[in-house]
CHARMM internal coordinates of N, CA and C (Angstrom, degrees):
IC EDIT
DIST 1 N 1 CA 1.4869
DIST 1 CA 1 C 1.4980
ANGL 1 N 1 CA 1 C 115.73
DIST 1 C 2 N 1.3490
ANGL 1 CA 1 C 2 N 115.93
DIHE 1 N 1 CA 1 C 2 N -49.52
DIST 2 N 2 CA 1.4269
ANGL 1 C 2 N 2 CA 122.68
DIHE 1 CA 1 C 2 N 2 CA -172.75
DIST 2 CA 2 C 1.5650
ANGL 2 N 2 CA 2 C 109.93
DIHE 1 C 2 N 2 CA 2 C -62.89
DIST 2 C 3 N 1.3077
ANGL 2 CA 2 C 3 N 118.28
DIHE 2 N 2 CA 2 C 3 N -41.93
DIST 3 N 3 CA 1.4893
ANGL 2 C 3 N 3 CA 120.53
DIHE 2 CA 2 C 3 N 3 CA 179.29
DIST 3 CA 3 C 1.4805
ANGL 3 N 3 CA 3 C 113.38
DIHE 2 C 3 N 3 CA 3 C -66.73
DIST 3 C 4 N 1.4047
ANGL 3 CA 3 C 4 N 111.00
DIHE 3 N 3 CA 3 C 4 N -33.26
DIST 4 N 4 CA 1.4736
ANGL 3 C 4 N 4 CA 113.69
DIHE 3 CA 3 C 4 N 4 CA 176.72
DIST 4 CA 4 C 1.5063
ANGL 4 N 4 CA 4 C 114.06
DIHE 3 C 4 N 4 CA 4 C -61.22
DIST 4 C 5 N 1.3668
ANGL 4 CA 4 C 5 N 113.06
DIHE 4 N 4 CA 4 C 5 N -40.39
DIST 5 N 5 CA 1.4934
ANGL 4 C 5 N 5 CA 119.87
DIHE 4 CA 4 C 5 N 5 CA 179.44
DIST 5 CA 5 C 1.4670
ANGL 5 N 5 CA 5 C 107.65
DIHE 4 C 5 N 5 CA 5 C -64.20
DIST 5 C 6 N 1.2778
ANGL 5 CA 5 C 6 N 119.82
DIHE 5 N 5 CA 5 C 6 N -42.84
DIST 6 N 6 CA 1.4952
ANGL 5 C 6 N 6 CA 122.87
DIHE 5 CA 5 C 6 N 6 CA -178.20
DIST 6 CA 6 C 1.4526
ANGL 6 N 6 CA 6 C 109.00
DIHE 5 C 6 N 6 CA 6 C -60.66
DIST 6 C 7 N 1.3759
ANGL 6 CA 6 C 7 N 120.44
DIHE 6 N 6 CA 6 C 7 N -44.27
DIST 7 N 7 CA 1.5351
ANGL 6 C 7 N 7 CA 123.55
DIHE 6 CA 6 C 7 N 7 CA 179.68
DIST 7 CA 7 C 1.4164
ANGL 7 N 7 CA 7 C 108.75
DIHE 6 C 7 N 7 CA 7 C -64.26
DIST 7 C 8 N 1.2392
ANGL 7 CA 7 C 8 N 122.20
DIHE 7 N 7 CA 7 C 8 N -42.86
DIST 8 N 8 CA 1.5380
ANGL 7 C 8 N 8 CA 123.72
DIHE 7 CA 7 C 8 N 8 CA 179.44
DIST 8 CA 8 C 1.4797
ANGL 8 N 8 CA 8 C 109.46
DIHE 7 C 8 N 8 CA 8 C -66.03
DIST 8 C 9 N 1.3530
ANGL 8 CA 8 C 9 N 119.32
DIHE 8 N 8 CA 8 C 9 N -35.36
DIST 9 N 9 CA 1.5234
ANGL 8 C 9 N 9 CA 120.35
DIHE 8 CA 8 C 9 N 9 CA 178.99
DIST 9 CA 9 C 1.4746
ANGL 9 N 9 CA 9 C 110.17
DIHE 8 C 9 N 9 CA 9 C -69.13
DIST 9 C 10 N 1.3590
ANGL 9 CA 9 C 10 N 118.62
DIHE 9 N 9 CA 9 C 10 N -38.58
DIST 10 N 10 CA 1.3899
ANGL 9 C 10 N 10 CA 123.99
DIHE 9 CA 9 C 10 N 10 CA -177.66
DIST 10 CA 10 C 1.4960
ANGL 10 N 10 CA 10 C 108.98
DIHE 9 C 10 N 10 CA 10 C -68.98
DIST 10 C 11 N 1.3572
ANGL 10 CA 10 C 11 N 118.46
DIHE 10 N 10 CA 10 C 11 N -42.24
DIST 11 N 11 CA 1.4779
ANGL 10 C 11 N 11 CA 121.28
DIHE 10 CA 10 C 11 N 11 CA 178.70
DIST 11 CA 11 C 1.4739
ANGL 11 N 11 CA 11 C 112.74
DIHE 10 C 11 N 11 CA 11 C -61.94
DIST 11 C 12 N 1.3973
ANGL 11 CA 11 C 12 N 114.02
DIHE 11 N 11 CA 11 C 12 N -39.91
DIST 12 N 12 CA 1.5106
ANGL 11 C 12 N 12 CA 120.44
DIHE 11 CA 11 C 12 N 12 CA 179.95
DIST 12 CA 12 C 1.5821
ANGL 12 N 12 CA 12 C 108.49
DIHE 11 C 12 N 12 CA 12 C -63.04
DIST 12 C 13 N 1.2868
ANGL 12 CA 12 C 13 N 114.48
DIHE 12 N 12 CA 12 C 13 N -44.82
DIST 13 N 13 CA 1.5046
ANGL 12 C 13 N 13 CA 115.32
DIHE 12 CA 12 C 13 N 13 CA -176.10
DIST 13 CA 13 C 1.5644
ANGL 13 N 13 CA 13 C 111.33
DIHE 12 C 13 N 13 CA 13 C -70.14
DIST 13 C 14 N 1.3073
ANGL 13 CA 13 C 14 N 113.40
DIHE 13 N 13 CA 13 C 14 N -32.83
DIST 14 N 14 CA 1.5193
ANGL 13 C 14 N 14 CA 117.09
DIHE 13 CA 13 C 14 N 14 CA 178.49
DIST 14 CA 14 C 1.5687
ANGL 14 N 14 CA 14 C 105.99
DIHE 13 C 14 N 14 CA 14 C -67.48
DIST 14 C 15 N 1.3409
ANGL 14 CA 14 C 15 N 118.59
DIHE 14 N 14 CA 14 C 15 N -42.58
DIST 15 N 15 CA 1.3646
ANGL 14 C 15 N 15 CA 119.60
DIHE 14 CA 14 C 15 N 15 CA -177.92
DIST 15 CA 15 C 1.4864
ANGL 15 N 15 CA 15 C 112.52
DIHE 14 C 15 N 15 CA 15 C -63.91
DIST 15 C 16 N 1.3978
ANGL 15 CA 15 C 16 N 113.59
DIHE 15 N 15 CA 15 C 16 N -37.98
DIST 16 N 16 CA 1.4456
ANGL 15 C 16 N 16 CA 118.36
DIHE 15 CA 15 C 16 N 16 CA 179.11
DIST 16 CA 16 C 1.5833
ANGL 16 N 16 CA 16 C 112.43
DIHE 15 C 16 N 16 CA 16 C -65.10
DIST 16 C 17 N 1.3284
ANGL 16 CA 16 C 17 N 115.09
DIHE 16 N 16 CA 16 C 17 N -41.98
DIST 17 N 17 CA 1.4084
ANGL 16 C 17 N 17 CA 120.19
DIHE 16 CA 16 C 17 N 17 CA 176.67
DIST 17 CA 17 C 1.5468
ANGL 17 N 17 CA 17 C 112.14
DIHE 16 C 17 N 17 CA 17 C -59.86
DIST 17 C 18 N 1.3040
ANGL 17 CA 17 C 18 N 116.19
DIHE 17 N 17 CA 17 C 18 N -44.38
DIST 18 N 18 CA 1.4499
ANGL 17 C 18 N 18 CA 120.55
DIHE 17 CA 17 C 18 N 18 CA 177.61
DIST 18 CA 18 C 1.5292
ANGL 18 N 18 CA 18 C 111.28
DIHE 17 C 18 N 18 CA 18 C -61.97
DIST 18 C 19 N 1.3126
ANGL 18 CA 18 C 19 N 115.39
DIHE 18 N 18 CA 18 C 19 N -36.79
DIST 19 N 19 CA 1.5123
ANGL 18 C 19 N 19 CA 120.35
DIHE 18 CA 18 C 19 N 19 CA -176.57
DIST 19 CA 19 C 1.5666
ANGL 19 N 19 CA 19 C 105.06
DIHE 18 C 19 N 19 CA 19 C -70.30
DIST 19 C 20 N 1.2602
ANGL 19 CA 19 C 20 N 118.19
DIHE 19 N 19 CA 19 C 20 N -39.61
DIST 20 N 20 CA 1.5577
ANGL 19 C 20 N 20 CA 120.39
DIHE 19 CA 19 C 20 N 20 CA 178.10
DIST 20 CA 20 C 1.5012
ANGL 20 N 20 CA 20 C 107.37
DIHE 19 C 20 N 20 CA 20 C -61.09
DIST 20 C 21 N 1.3385
ANGL 20 CA 20 C 21 N 117.26
DIHE 20 N 20 CA 20 C 21 N -46.94
DIST 21 N 21 CA 1.4239
ANGL 20 C 21 N 21 CA 121.60
DIHE 20 CA 20 C 21 N 21 CA -179.09
DIST 21 CA 21 C 1.5654
ANGL 21 N 21 CA 21 C 111.66
DIHE 20 C 21 N 21 CA 21 C -58.72
DIST 21 C 22 N 1.3048
ANGL 21 CA 21 C 22 N 118.21
DIHE 21 N 21 CA 21 C 22 N -45.19
DIST 22 N 22 CA 1.4589
ANGL 21 C 22 N 22 CA 124.08
DIHE 21 CA 21 C 22 N 22 CA 179.48
DIST 22 CA 22 C 1.4899
ANGL 22 N 22 CA 22 C 108.65
DIHE 21 C 22 N 22 CA 22 C -63.25
DIST 22 C 23 N 1.2689
ANGL 22 CA 22 C 23 N 120.99
DIHE 22 N 22 CA 22 C 23 N -41.74
DIST 23 N 23 CA 1.5087
ANGL 22 C 23 N 23 CA 124.45
DIHE 22 CA 22 C 23 N 23 CA -179.12
DIST 23 CA 23 C 1.5121
ANGL 23 N 23 CA 23 C 110.02
DIHE 22 C 23 N 23 CA 23 C -64.49
DIST 23 C 24 N 1.3403
ANGL 23 CA 23 C 24 N 115.29
DIHE 23 N 23 CA 23 C 24 N -40.66
DIST 24 N 24 CA 1.5308
ANGL 23 C 24 N 24 CA 120.83
DIHE 23 CA 23 C 24 N 24 CA 177.03
DIST 24 CA 24 C 1.5114
ANGL 24 N 24 CA 24 C 108.79
DIHE 23 C 24 N 24 CA 24 C -61.91
DIST 24 C 25 N 1.3231
ANGL 24 CA 24 C 25 N 118.83
DIHE 24 N 24 CA 24 C 25 N -46.60
DIST 25 N 25 CA 1.4406
ANGL 24 C 25 N 25 CA 123.00
DIHE 24 CA 24 C 25 N 25 CA -175.69
DIST 25 CA 25 C 1.5649
ANGL 25 N 25 CA 25 C 109.05
DIHE 24 C 25 N 25 CA 25 C -63.07
DIST 25 C 26 N 1.4184
ANGL 25 CA 25 C 26 N 113.93
DIHE 25 N 25 CA 25 C 26 N -45.43
DIST 26 N 26 CA 1.4379
ANGL 25 C 26 N 26 CA 118.72
DIHE 25 CA 25 C 26 N 26 CA -175.88
DIST 26 CA 26 C 1.6190
ANGL 26 N 26 CA 26 C 107.50
DIHE 25 C 26 N 26 CA 26 C -64.12
DIST 26 C 27 N 1.2973
ANGL 26 CA 26 C 27 N 115.13
DIHE 26 N 26 CA 26 C 27 N -41.38
DIST 27 N 27 CA 1.5310
ANGL 26 C 27 N 27 CA 117.21
DIHE 26 CA 26 C 27 N 27 CA 177.43
DIST 27 CA 27 C 1.4536
ANGL 27 N 27 CA 27 C 111.15
DIHE 26 C 27 N 27 CA 27 C -59.12
DIST 27 C 28 N 1.3401
ANGL 27 CA 27 C 28 N 115.25
DIHE 27 N 27 CA 27 C 28 N -39.53
DIST 28 N 28 CA 1.4519
ANGL 27 C 28 N 28 CA 118.57
DIHE 27 CA 27 C 28 N 28 CA -175.27
DIST 28 CA 28 C 1.5234
ANGL 28 N 28 CA 28 C 109.97
DIHE 27 C 28 N 28 CA 28 C -68.91
DIST 28 C 29 N 1.3723
ANGL 28 CA 28 C 29 N 114.74
DIHE 28 N 28 CA 28 C 29 N -44.71
DIST 29 N 29 CA 1.4917
ANGL 28 C 29 N 29 CA 117.14
DIHE 28 CA 28 C 29 N 29 CA 175.91
DIST 29 CA 29 C 1.5196
ANGL 29 N 29 CA 29 C 114.71
DIHE 28 C 29 N 29 CA 29 C -60.24
DIST 29 C 30 N 1.3447
ANGL 29 CA 29 C 30 N 113.47
DIHE 29 N 29 CA 29 C 30 N -39.70
DIST 30 N 30 CA 1.5225
ANGL 29 C 30 N 30 CA 117.60
DIHE 29 CA 29 C 30 N 30 CA 178.73
DIST 30 CA 30 C 1.5055
ANGL 30 N 30 CA 30 C 109.93
DIHE 29 C 30 N 30 CA 30 C -62.75
DIST 30 C 31 N 1.3421
ANGL 30 CA 30 C 31 N 118.86
DIHE 30 N 30 CA 30 C 31 N -41.95
DIST 31 N 31 CA 1.4271
ANGL 30 C 31 N 31 CA 121.90
DIHE 30 CA 30 C 31 N 31 CA -175.16
DIST 31 CA 31 C 1.5408
ANGL 31 N 31 CA 31 C 107.74
DIHE 30 C 31 N 31 CA 31 C -68.28
DIST 31 C 32 N 1.3136
ANGL 31 CA 31 C 32 N 117.16
DIHE 31 N 31 CA 31 C 32 N -32.67
DIST 32 N 32 CA 1.5181
ANGL 31 C 32 N 32 CA 120.54
DIHE 31 CA 31 C 32 N 32 CA 178.36
DIST 32 CA 32 C 1.5129
ANGL 32 N 32 CA 32 C 109.39
DIHE 31 C 32 N 32 CA 32 C -68.48
DIST 32 C 33 N 1.3693
ANGL 32 CA 32 C 33 N 114.86
DIHE 32 N 32 CA 32 C 33 N -39.05
DIST 33 N 33 CA 1.5485
ANGL 32 C 33 N 33 CA 121.81
DIHE 32 CA 32 C 33 N 33 CA -177.99
DIST 33 CA 33 C 1.4879
ANGL 33 N 33 CA 33 C 111.08
DIHE 32 C 33 N 33 CA 33 C -61.69
DIST 33 C 34 N 1.3520
ANGL 33 CA 33 C 34 N 117.52
DIHE 33 N 33 CA 33 C 34 N -35.66
DIST 34 N 34 CA 1.4187
ANGL 33 C 34 N 34 CA 122.59
DIHE 33 CA 33 C 34 N 34 CA -171.77
DIST 34 CA 34 C 1.4742
ANGL 34 N 34 CA 34 C 110.18
DIHE 33 C 34 N 34 CA 34 C -72.47
DIST 34 C 35 N 1.2719
ANGL 34 CA 34 C 35 N 120.75
DIHE 34 N 34 CA 34 C 35 N -33.16
DIST 35 N 35 CA 1.4306
ANGL 34 C 35 N 35 CA 124.70
DIHE 34 CA 34 C 35 N 35 CA 179.59
DIST 35 CA 35 C 1.5513
ANGL 35 N 35 CA 35 C 118.45
DIHE 34 C 35 N 35 CA 35 C -65.62
END
COOR INIT
IC SEED 1 N 1 CA 1 C
IC BUILD
């Protein structure tokens, strides 16, 4: 049980990190488009 929870927690934090990365990339692209 415990290790299952740890794995899920790890996956969630990885997904969150990837999400932040994507948001940053999109923001960068949008700022380039505006110029």
